[in-house]
C-alpha positions as CSV (number, residue, x, y, z in Angstrom):
1,X,67.1,-56.8,1.6
2,X,69.7,-58.4,3.9
3,X,72.5,-60.5,2.6
4,X,71.0,-63.5,4.5
5,X,67.9,-63.4,2.3
6,X,70.0,-63.2,-0.8
7,X,72.0,-66.2,0.4
8,X,68.8,-68.2,1.0
9,X,67.4,-67.2,-2.4
10,X,70.6,-68.2,-4.1
11,X,70.6,-71.6,-2.4
12,X,67.0,-72.2,-3.6
13,X,67.9,-71.1,-7.2
14,X,70.9,-73.4,-7.3
15,X,68.9,-76.3,-6.0
16,X,66.1,-75.8,-8.5
17,X,68.6,-75.7,-11.4
18,X,70.3,-78.8,-10.2
19,X,67.1,-80.8,-9.9
20,X,66.0,-79.6,-13.3
21,X,69.3,-80.9,-14.8
22,X,68.9,-84.2,-13.0
23,X,65.3,-84.5,-14.3
24,X,66.5,-83.7,-17.9
25,X,69.1,-86.5,-17.7
26,X,66.5,-89.0,-16.4
27,X,64.0,-87.8,-19.1
28,X,66.4,-88.2,-22.0
29,X,67.6,-91.5,-20.7
30,X,64.1,-92.9,-20.5
31,X,63.3,-91.5,-23.9
32,X,66.3,-93.3,-25.3
33,X,65.5,-96.6,-23.5
34,X,61.8,-96.9,-24.2
35,X,60.7,-97.7,-27.7
36,X,57.5,-99.2,-29.0
37,X,58.8,-99.6,-32.5
38,X,62.4,-100.8,-32.3
39,X,64.4,-103.3,-30.3
40,X,61.9,-106.1,-29.7
41,X,63.4,-109.4,-28.6
42,X,61.5,-111.4,-31.2
43,X,63.6,-109.7,-33.9
44,X,67.1,-110.1,-32.4
45,X,66.8,-113.3,-30.4
46,X,68.4,-116.5,-31.5
47,X,71.1,-114.8,-33.6
48,X,73.8,-115.7,-31.1
49,X,74.2,-116.1,-27.4
50,X,75.6,-112.6,-27.0
51,X,73.0,-111.0,-29.2
52,X,70.3,-112.6,-27.0
53,X,71.3,-110.2,-24.2
54,X,71.0,-106.9,-26.2
55,X,68.1,-105.9,-23.9
56,X,70.3,-106.3,-20.9
57,X,73.1,-104.3,-22.4
58,X,70.6,-101.5,-23.1
59,X,69.3,-101.5,-19.6
60,X,72.9,-101.5,-18.2
61,X,73.8,-98.5,-20.3
62,X,70.7,-96.7,-19.1
63,X,71.4,-97.4,-15.4
64,X,74.7,-95.5,-15.8
65,X,72.9,-92.4,-16.8
66,X,70.2,-92.8,-14.2
67,X,72.9,-93.1,-11.6
68,X,74.3,-89.7,-12.8
69,X,70.8,-88.2,-12.4
70,X,70.5,-89.6,-9.0
71,X,73.9,-88.4,-8.0
72,X,73.1,-84.9,-9.1
73,X,69.8,-85.0,-7.1
74,X,71.4,-86.2,-3.9
75,X,74.4,-83.8,-4.1
76,X,72.1,-80.9,-4.9
77,X,69.8,-81.6,-1.9
78,X,72.8,-82.3,0.4
79,X,74.6,-79.1,-0.7
80,X,71.5,-76.9,-0.3
81,X,70.9,-78.4,3.2
82,X,74.6,-77.9,4.1
83,X,74.6,-74.2,3.1
84,X,71.2,-73.5,4.6
85,X,72.3,-74.9,7.9
86,X,75.6,-73.0,7.8
87,X,73.8,-69.7,7.3
88,X,71.3,-70.5,10.1
89,X,74.3,-71.3,12.4
90,X,75.9,-68.0,11.6
91,X,72.6,-66.2,12.3
92,X,72.3,-68.0,15.7
93,X,75.9,-67.3,16.6
94,X,75.5,-63.6,15.8
95,X,72.3,-63.3,17.8
96,X,73.5,-65.3,20.9
97,X,77.3,-64.9,21.0
98,X,77.9,-61.7,19.0
99,X,76.7,-58.2,19.1
100,X,74.0,-58.5,16.5
101,X,76.4,-57.9,13.7
102,X,76.4,-59.3,10.2
103,X,76.3,-63.0,9.8
104,X,76.7,-63.0,6.0
105,X,78.9,-60.3,4.5
106,X,79.0,-59.0,1.0
107,X,82.2,-61.0,0.4
108,X,80.4,-64.2,1.6
109,X,77.6,-63.6,-0.8
110,X,80.0,-63.0,-3.7
111,X,81.8,-66.2,-2.9
112,X,78.5,-68.2,-2.6
113,X,77.4,-66.7,-5.9
114,X,80.6,-67.7,-7.7
115,X,80.6,-71.2,-6.3
116,X,76.9,-71.6,-7.1
117,X,77.4,-70.5,-10.7
118,X,80.2,-73.0,-11.1
119,X,77.9,-75.8,-10.1
120,X,74.9,-74.5,-12.1
121,X,76.8,-73.8,-15.4
122,X,78.9,-77.0,-15.3
123,X,76.0,-79.3,-14.4
124,X,73.6,-77.6,-16.9
125,X,76.0,-78.0,-19.9
126,X,77.0,-81.6,-18.9
127,X,73.3,-82.5,-18.5
128,X,72.6,-80.9,-21.9
129,X,75.5,-82.8,-23.5
130,X,74.2,-86.1,-22.0
131,X,70.8,-85.3,-23.4
132,X,72.1,-84.6,-26.9
133,X,74.2,-87.8,-27.0
134,X,72.3,-90.4,-25.0
135,X,69.9,-91.0,-27.9
136,X,72.7,-92.4,-30.0
137,X,74.6,-94.0,-27.1
138,X,71.6,-96.0,-25.9
139,X,69.4,-95.9,-29.0
140,X,72.2,-97.7,-30.9
141,X,71.1,-100.9,-29.3
142,X,67.5,-100.6,-30.7
143,X,68.9,-99.8,-34.1
144,X,71.2,-102.8,-34.1
145,X,68.4,-105.1,-32.7
146,X,65.9,-104.0,-35.4
147,X,68.1,-104.3,-38.4
148,X,66.5,-107.2,-40.2
149,X,69.3,-107.3,-42.8
150,X,71.9,-108.3,-40.2
151,X,69.8,-110.9,-38.5
152,X,71.6,-114.2,-38.4
153,X,74.4,-112.8,-40.6
154,X,78.1,-112.5,-40.0
155,X,81.0,-111.0,-41.9
156,X,83.0,-113.1,-44.3
157,X,86.2,-114.4,-42.9
158,X,89.1,-113.4,-45.2
159,X,91.2,-116.4,-44.4
160,X,88.6,-119.1,-44.8
161,X,86.1,-117.4,-47.1
162,X,83.3,-118.5,-44.9
163,X,81.2,-116.6,-42.5
164,X,82.5,-115.8,-39.0
165,X,81.3,-117.8,-36.0
166,X,77.8,-116.6,-34.8
167,X,78.2,-113.8,-32.3
168,X,81.5,-112.4,-33.7
169,X,80.0,-109.2,-35.1
170,X,78.0,-108.4,-32.0
171,X,80.9,-109.2,-29.7
172,X,83.0,-106.6,-31.6
173,X,80.2,-104.1,-31.8
174,X,79.4,-104.4,-28.0
175,X,83.1,-104.0,-27.1
176,X,83.5,-100.8,-29.2
177,X,80.2,-99.3,-28.4
178,X,80.3,-100.3,-24.7
179,X,83.6,-98.5,-24.4
180,X,82.2,-95.4,-26.0
181,X,79.1,-95.4,-23.7
182,X,81.2,-95.9,-20.5
183,X,83.8,-93.4,-21.5
184,X,81.2,-90.8,-22.4
185,X,79.3,-91.4,-19.2
186,X,82.5,-91.3,-17.2
187,X,83.6,-88.0,-18.7
188,X,80.3,-86.1,-18.2
189,X,79.8,-87.5,-14.7
190,X,83.4,-86.6,-13.7
191,X,82.9,-83.1,-14.9
192,X,79.7,-82.7,-12.8
193,X,81.3,-84.4,-9.8
194,X,84.4,-82.1,-10.1
195,X,82.2,-79.0,-9.9
196,X,80.6,-80.3,-6.7
197,X,83.9,-81.2,-5.1
198,X,85.4,-77.8,-6.0
199,X,82.4,-76.1,-4.4
200,X,82.3,-78.2,-1.3
201,X,86.0,-78.1,-0.7
C-alpha cells in the first residue's frame, strides 16, 4: 500500500471522528434543551419580568453549544478537503513535473498522523466533556422553572425584613449561571479551536 492511500484513509478517519464529535455535541444539547416534563411557561410565567424570559435564556445557552457543533463540522470538512486537495496536487506535480517519484513520504505520513491525532483526541475529549456537563448547564433552566416552591417567592431582605423586589433572585441566578455557561462553553470551544489552528498552521 502506497503512502498516498494511507494519507487518504487517514483523512477520512479524522473526518468521520470529527463529525461524530459534532453530532454528539448537537445530540446532548438537544437532549438538554427539550423536555416534556419540566420548564413549561405556565409554571414560571408571571413571577417577574426577567423570569418570564427563562425559555429565551435556555435557547440562547443552547445556541452556543449548537454553534460549537457547527464549527467542528465546518472545520472538519474544510480540513479534509484541504488535505485531500494537497495530496492530489502533489500526485499531479510528481506525475507531470517530476520523475514519477514519491508524492507523500513516510515523514509526511508521520506528520499527518500526529496532527490528525491532535485534532481527534482534543475534539473527542472536549465534545465528551460538553456532553457530560451540558445537562446541568442547560437543564438548570428547566429545574429552576419547574420548582413550584420558588414560584412568586423572593428571599427575605435582611435590612427591611420584607421580601426582595420581584425578580431579584432570578436576576442573581441568571448572572451567576449565565457566567458559568458562557465560561464553560468558551473554554471547551477554545480548546477545540486551538487544536484546529495548531494543525492548520
